[in-house]
N, C-alpha and C positions, 0 to 999 in steps of 0.2 A: 242707229243700230237697233235691230229688232229680231225677234224670233217669231217666225210664221211657219205653221205646220212642221215644227221640229227642226227648222233650218235657221241658223244664225246668219244674218246678213247685215252688211254695213258699207258705208262709203263716207269718206272724209274729204273735204276740199283740200287741195294741196297745201294751203296756208295753215291748216290745222294738223297736218301730219307731222309725226316725229316728236310729239309731246307726251305720248302715253295715254291719250284720251281713249283710243279704241281699246287698249288693254284694260284700262280702268272700267270703262262702261261694260266691256265684255265680261269681266269678272262679276260685276253686279248682275248682269242678265243670266249668266250661267248659274250663279248661286240661287237666284230666284226661280229659275227653271227647275233645278233639281230639288229645291225645297217643296215644290208643288207636284213634281212628277218624276218617275224613274225612267221615263222614255229617253232614249239617246238623242243627242243633237248632231246635226250634220252642218257642214259649211264647205267652202271651197275657195280656191283662188287660181288665177292664171299663173302658170309656171314662172313667168318673168316678174311676178309681183312679190318680191322678197319681203316687203314690209308686211303684207297680209300674211305671208307664210310665218313670219316671226310672231305676229300678234296671236294667230291661232295656235302656234306652238307654245307660247307662254300660257295660253288658256288650257293647255293639256290635250288639244286635238291631235289625233294621229291619222296618218294617211291610210285611206282605204281603197282608193282607185285613181287611175289616171286615164284620161280620155282627151278628146278634142271637142271644144265647144265654141260657139260663135260669141265673140266679144263685140257688143254693139258699139262701145266707145271707140274701138280700133277698126271696126268694120272688117273683121277678119276672123277666120277660124284659128284658134290658138290652143296649145297644150294646156289642159286643166287638171288640177289636183283636187280630189274630193277628200275631205277629212271628217272624222267622227269623234265624238266624246260620249262615253257610255256611263260615266258617273262623275259627280262633282270632284274636282281635284282637291287635294289637301291644301289648306291655306299656307 
């Protein structure tokens, strides 16, 4: 998980999914980001990826746009949701 140019990105191997690792790491990164900057964060997920949608929702991100993007893993253009977080959520 990382923040590059104001965008939160992550990927977890399937065997590591479902244990809360992304949410826990995301909370730490979001807190560190907003401790150092007031700049908003963005992220996104493909519409069919409910796990990523849930992680980003738990972190406080809200939907800002829908479009279609190319997914390299699936080698297809898929519906994509962009989300943003404008300030650190309350603990």
